[in-house]
N, C-alpha and C positions, 0 to 999 in steps of 0.2 A: 372220196375227195376229188373234185375236178381240178386238174392242174391248169392254172391260168397262164396266159402268155406272159413270159418273164419280162418285167420292166427293167431288169438290171442291164445297164448299158443302153437303155432307151432314154426317154426324156428325163432330164435331171430336175429334181427339186431345187429351187433357188429362193431362199427366204429373205434375201437382202433388199431393203427398201431402195428405190431409185435415188441416185446422188442428189437430185434437186429437192428431195423431200427430207433429207437427213436433218437439216437445221430445224425444220418444223417439229420433227419427232423429238429432237433433243430438248427443245423448249418445253414440249408437252411432258417429257419425262421428269422434268424438275418438280412437278407437282404430284408425283406418284410415290407410293411406298416402294422400297427397294429390297431386293434380295441379292446378297453377295454370293456369287457362285464359287463352288469349290473348283480345284484344278481339274477334276474329272468332268464336272458339268461344263466347264469352259471348253474342254476338248470336244465334248459331245455337241455343244452348241455350234461350234465352228464347223464340224462335219455335217450337222444337220443343215446349216445355212447354205452350204455350197453343193449339196446334193450327194455327198458321199454315202449317206445312209438311204438314198432313194430306194423304195418309194416312201419311206417314213418322212413325215414333214413336221414333226413336233415331238416333244417329250411325251411318251406314251400315256394315253388314257387308260382307264381301268379295264375296259373290254380287250383292247390290244394287249395290255400287260398280261392279263390272265391267259389269253390264248397263246401268247409267246411262251409263257411258262409251261402250258399244257401240251402244245402242239408245234412249237417253233414257227408259228404263223401269225400274221396280223389278221384282223377281222375281215380284211379284204380277201384273204386267202393266200396272199403272197408269203413266201418263205422269209422268216426273220427270226434268228435263233437266240438273240441276246436282248434282254430288256434294256431300253434306254429311257431313263426316268429322271425326274427332278424332285428328289426327296427334300422336304423342309420340315422344320418344327413349327407348327402353327402357333402364331402369337397374337392372333386377333386383330391384326392390322389390315388384313385383306380377306376377301371372300369371293365366292363364285360370282362372276360377272365383272370383277374388278380388273383393271390393268395394273401390272406391276413392272417396275424397271429391273432388269437383270444386269448386274454390274460385276466387274472383276475385283480382284483383291485390292486394287488401288482406287476403287470406287468409280472407275471409268464406265460409262454407259455402253453396254453391248447390245441389248435387245429389249423389247417390250413384249410381255406375255399377257394375253387376255385369258383370264382363268375361266375355263369351262368345266373343269373337274378338279375336285380335291378328294382324294380317297386314301384310306389306310391300306398298308401293304404288310405282308407277313415275311419277316426276315428268314425264318426257318423254311418256309415254302420255297422262296427264291433259292436258298442254299441247296435244298434237296433237289429241286427240279432243274436248275441251271448248272450248278457246280457239282451236284452229286455227293455233297458232304456238308456237315456242320462243323467240321474240324477247323478251328481258328488258325491253324498253321497255313490254311489257304488264305492268301493275302486279301481276297475280296470278301471272304466270309468274315475275317477280322475287321476289315474296313467297314462293312455294312452295319456292324454293331454301333457305329458312330453316326450313321445317317439319320436324317429326320424320319418321323413316323408316318408322314403324309406325303403323297406324290401330287404334284401340280401338273396340269396339262391344258393345252389350249393353243390357239393360233399364235405364231411368233412373227414379229417384225424385227429383223436383225439390222440394227443401225450400223454396227461395225463389228467385224470378226475380231477375235483377240489379236493384238499386235505381236508380230515377231520381227526382231531386228537381225536375227542370225540367218545366214544361208538363204537370203530372200529370193535369190534366183532359182532356188531348188524347191520352193514352196508352191507347187502347182495345184490348182483346183482340179476337180475331175474334168471339167470342160477343157481347161488348158492342157492337161495331160493327154486327153484324147486327141486334141488337135496336133500335138507334137508327135504322137504315135502314128496318126494317120499320114503325116508327111513322110514318115520312114517307108511307107508303102508295103508293109508286111500284113498279110491276112491274119497271122497268128501273133499273139503277144503273150509271153510267159512272164508272170509276176513272181518276184522273189520277196517273200516276207522275211524280215530280219529285225532282231533287237540286239544282236551281238555283232562284234567285229567279224569281218569276212576273212577267212584264211584260204589257202590255195585249194583246199578240197571244195569250198563253196564256189570258188571261181571256176573250177573245172566242171562242177555240177551244172552251174548256170549255162556255161558255154555249150555243154553237151545237150542241155535241154532245148536251147534255141536252134541248134543244128538239127535236132531230131524232128522239130515241127516246122523248120524253115521259117523262123520268125524272129521277132525282136524281143529284147529283155526290158521289162520294167523293174528296175531295181528300186524297191519301195520300202525303205526302212521306217519303222515306227519311231517317232521322235516326240510322242506325247508322254503318257505314263506307261512304263513297262514294268518288268518284275523288279521289286525292290532289290537294290544291290547290283543292278546291271551297270555296265559301262555307260557313262554319261553320253548323251547323244552328240555333244560337241566333238568329243574324241572319235566316236563312231563315224560321224558324217565325214570327218577329215579322212578317215581310212577309205570310205566308200568312194569319195571323190577322187582320191589318188588312184585307186584301182580302175575306176571308170575311164579316167583320162589316159592311163598308161597301158592298160592290159586288155581292153575291150575294143572292138570295132566301134568307133564313135557313131557310125550310121545304124548300129543295131542295139544300142543301149540308151535308156533314158533313166537318169537318176532323179527321183522325185521324193520328197519327204511327206510322210503321213502323220499328222498330229493326232493320232488315235490314243485314247485311253484304254489300254488293254485290260481285259478282265481276267486273264490267265485261266480261261474257261475250257481249255482242252478241245474236245471234239466240237462242241457247239461254237466255240470261238473260231475254229478253223473254217466252219461254214460261213460265219460272219465275214472272215477275211476274204473268202472267195466272193461273196456278195459285194463287198466294198471294192475289190479289185476289178470286178466286172464293170462297176460304175466308172472306174478310172480308165477303162478301155482294154483290159486284159481278158483273154479267154482261156488261159491256162494258169494254174497256180502250183508252185512247188510246195508240197505239203511234207513237212519233216516228221521224223520220229518224235512222238510226244509233243506235237505241234501245240504251242501256246500253253504248255503244261507248267504248273507252278512248282514242280519238284516233288518232294516227299511229304507225307502226312506225319502226324504225331507218332506213328508207329514205325516210321522209317520206310514205308512203302510208297511207291508213286501214286499220285492221285488218279492218274489215267493210264491206260495201257499204251504201249509204244505205237500201236497202229490204229487206235480207236479213231483218231482224227482223220486219217486217210480214208478209213472205211465210211465214215459219216459224210464226208465231202463227196466221195465217189457215189454214194447213194443218191445225192441230190444234184449231181453234176449236170445232168441233162436239163433240169429245170433252171438251174443257175446260169447255164450257158458257159460253164467253166470246167475244163477238163483237169483232172488231177495228174500232176507230174510227181510221182513218188520220189522222196529223198533217198537216193541210193547210197549205201555205205561204201565209200571209196577209201582205199589205202594206198600208200606210196610204195612203189617198188624201187628201192635205191639202186639196184643193179641195172635198171632200165631207165631210170630218171623219168618216171611217169606215174600217173595215178590209174588205178583199175578198180572196178567193182569187186568187192571182197569175194563174192560167189563165183567170180571168173578167174581167180588167182589159182594157178596150178599148185598142186601139193609140193612142198619143199622150197618154193620160191620165197626169198627173203622179203619181208614187209616191214614197214615203219608206220607208226601212227602215234598221235599224242592226244590224250583225252583232255576234256575241258578242265578237269581237276589238275592235271599236270601243267596245262598252260598257266593256271593261276598259281599253283604251289611251287612248281619247279623252275618256272621261268620268270613270270612277272613279279611274284613276291620275293624272288631272290635277286632281282635286278639284272637277269640274264636276257639277252636278245633271243627271240624265237628263231629256230633254224630256218634258212631260206627255202628249204624244200617244203616247209610247213606253212610259212607266211612270207609274203613279199617283204623285202627289206624295208620299204617305205612304211608299210603297215606296222612292222615290228618296232620301228623307231618311234612312230607316233604313240604306240601303246606304252613303250618304255618311258617316254616323256610324261605320260598321263598317270602311270602307275609306279610310284616309288616302291622300293623294297618293303616287304611286310613290316619290318621293324620301324618304318617311318609312316606307316598307315595308321589311321585312327581305329579305335575300338571302344565299345561301350561295355562295361561290366555292370550288369543290372542285378542288384540284390533285392529279393522279394521274400516275404515271410511275415508272420504275425508280429504285432507290436511286442517288443521285448525279446524277439528271437535272437538278436545279436547281429543284426545287419550293419548298423552304424559302427559298432565296435570293430568288427572284422574289416569293414571298408576303410576305417582309419588306419589300421595296420597295413593293409594292402597298399594304400596310397603312399606310405613311407617306403615300402619295398619297391614300388614302381619308380619312385623318384631316385632311389638308390641306383636303380638300373638305367637311369638316364631318360626316363619318360616324363614329360610334363603332364600333370594330372589336374583335371577339374572335378570337384566333388559336388554332386547335387544330392544333398540329404533331404529326405521328406519333410522333416520338421523345419529346416532352414528355408526350403522352398516355399512353404506355406506362410512363412513370415514375410517373404519378399515377393517372389514371382506370383504366388497364388493367394496373396492376401485378400481376404473377403470371401473366399470360397468356403462353403459349408461341407457337410459330410454326407450329402445325398449321393446316390449312385452317379447322377449326372455331374455333380461337382467333383466327385472323386475321379471320374473319368477325365474331366477337363484338366484336373491337376496333373494326372499321370501323362496325358498327352502333351501338356506344356513341358514337363520335364523331358519327355521323349523328343519333342521338337528341338529343344536346346541341345540335348545330347547328340541328335543327328547332325546338327550344324558343327558341333565340336569335332565329331568323328569325320565329317566330310572334309574338314580342314586339317586332318592329320593328328588330332589330339586324342588323349585318353580321357574318357569320362567315366567316373565311378558314381553310380546312382544307387541310393539306398532308400527305398519307399515300400510300404506295405503292399501297394498295388495289388489289391485283392482279386481283381477280375481278369480271368484268363484272356478273354478276347481283347481287352485293352492292352495287356502286355504284348500280345502277339501283334497288335497294331503298331506298337512302338518298335518291335522287332523288324517289321516291314518298313517302318519309317527310317530306321537306322541302316538296314541292310543285314540280312540273315548271317552273312559270312563275317560280319564285324560286330555281332551282338552276342554276348556271353551272359546267359541267364543263370544266376546263382540262386538256387532255392535253399534258404536257410530253414531247414526242416526241424524246428524246435517244437516239441509238444506244447499244447496250450497250458498244461499244468505247470510246466517249467517257466513259461513266459509269465504266468501269474505270480509265481514265487519271486521272480526278478523285478516285478513291477514296482519300482520305487515311487512312481507318481500316483499309484493307487487307482489307475484308470480301470483296470479290470474289476476291482472291488466296486467302484461306482457303477460300472456297467451291470454287474450282477445285482446291485440294489435297484437298478432301473433309473439311476440318476443321469446316465449317459445313454442315449438311444442310438441304435445303428452302429454299435461297436463291433469291429471285425472279429470274428471268432466267437462272439457271444450271441448277438441277435442280428448279425449281418454276415453273410458267408465269406469264407476265404477259399478261392479255387486254386488248388496247387497246380504247378506246371505239370504238363504231361510228359515233356521231353526236355528238361533243362540240361544245359551243358554240364553243370556241376551241382551236386547236392551236398550240403554241409551238415555235419552232426556237431551241434554245439554243446551237447550234453557230456560227451566223452572227450571232445577235442577243444583246446583253448583257441582264442582268436588268432594268435600267431600261427599255430599249426594250420588252421583253415586258410589263412591269408597266403601261406606259402604253397598250399595245395593249388590255389588259384594262380599264383605266380608261376608255378611249374607248368600249369596248363597253358598259360600265355606264352611261355618259352617254347613249349612243344608246337604251338600254333604259329610261331615266328614273330609274335608281336614284341618280343624282347630280343635284342641283338646280342649275340656272342656271350651268352650267359650260361653258367653251369647250374642246373637245378640243385637246390639245397637238399641234402639227404635228411630224411626224417628218421 
């Protein structure tokens, strides 16, 4: 392989049409078939348009896509580790050679795509080669199960990048970001990738990094799509701005927002982050432990090793023109009021540290301010405002199991118990939802997935606003349930597997549905001629053969008490 001269940080792609042509293209688009972009595709389009993905200038064609999967390179030979594609479900309204209008969720025109390629793609191949797993606990593996089966590619004319009304002064394009950094006058720029609030240890780490290279800091948080359940970007950006204004040298720090849709792809994604930051003007990147990792798989093991990302970025550092700044583990020395690398602490010296789990469970969820040695007071107060105590946070209890397993009956008892303990509850029962929200849907796999995702969307909104949502639906497909888990947020999703044998379900079947399915009068019935995929790692498994609904409901209640979703309650003794 001949290593080509790196374009990263060179000339940027710009796909936006000139302002004086916008009206003409808008008029032309009124006569075109339209595609409504997902949130992920909108983020990708925006970064394609302004050159953040340079040298990529379109959603990938088949040859680029395949080579990225196999070699982490475009057909031009340039390094590019993550596929950026536009998947759709073909509906016969457009074909190769056609122009199509790309629109946002509100039907506003964003771009016009001239279709040069329409090609099928393999979800399993992408899962294996990019993410190293088919486990649907990985948020992208679960999400991809809902993507269209065909990718579109071709030249783009971007009429308008997606509109943002928040933090507009911080939303800099790569060209604007480079210009600001050049004015600072430093040869070296260290980029800090973050999707979490910054605490004192991050502040110390970034300050040490720029001192070591005598450079400036590009504080570049992701504000597009991050890991489900992350702190919302509105809260995070308020903390970043407070820190940048109060605790950094203003002549050495630039806060700029990155509307990236993360893939949580671990090592490959870390290389992608380096490529993107080079386009924004940085030549160093702080790469953390388990950088861009999605957490644990269905067996409880991390998807990626803690230093895999650092090693892969280091391997390609010279070609990218980005040096790795390893994320060093720092601890606080209370007797000396300072931070130090853990491997430099003398034996016997008293140290203090707080894990991410402790931040969430022992401080935020209990309504306690984080200590000032750990987090600046301004940051602690912003987080306290945004995160009420656990017993006032939302949670989704998702019952899954065969028809007749006992989901609805147990959910009904649980609802009463939750209300007794002061929680307001919304119940989304599968049969009721199909009568209203999903009226008209059939029982094909596509329609079943649509039904479950609709329930999941409503549940996620209820949880986001602090409510308790109890859902009871067969939800037979594992990937779709995991997609709902990601939609709601893993730390607020309680999957309850009602593990009732099919023989028992058939005995309970007062509607006679199983009998009709056995006779062939009902096609595609779950458990008979359509599969049920049991959860691999549910939070709770219920036995409805030996335990009655009240017993099982109280098991769930006690679990919610242990997790802090019920305030000041004493678990019932069984």
